[in-house]
Phi, psi and omega in degrees: 000135183281148175288148179251135175069175178076181179241150180304130179073003178077004182273151176277139174292162183306318181296321180293321178297316178296321179298318179296318178297319178296319179296319178295320179295318179297318179300318178297317180296319179297315180298319178295317179297320179294322177297318178296319181295323182300328182266353179287145179253142177237124185241137177220157179229163178211173180062039180066028180090002181287337176237128177228131179233155175230138173234159175259179182294345175272006181062039174258132176290122184245345180200142171228129176239128180242133173279149183304323185293341180278344182269093180236110182302338179277350184220062180296327183300321179296317177298313180300315180297320180294320178296313180300315181298316181293317179296315180298320179293317179296321177294321178298319178298318178297319178298316180298318180296321178295315179296320178297317178300312181296322178297318178294317185288327185255000179064031179091000180261023188292325186218190177086002177284143184283003181241000000 
């Protein structure tokens, strides 16, 4: 009766060994890229530049700058809306940079796997 599965002698063939080395190299590149991304800053503004926010690659809000003219006690909603818009835009920039990094690192094979 023939053996099922595995490789003769339990050894990996050369192509599989090379594939494993490439996967390990890709993993190292991804980790390095993620570390670089974590310290990168993404800045966006809203309200005609009256609100400016910065987030880092870990999607942590690190700075908010408000121009005096946006701070109107009679119109808090405009300030709130401008802050939300600026934060969302900065987060979108961080997401795009992350997706671009993963696309470069994986050669387009970054997502879509069913597992």
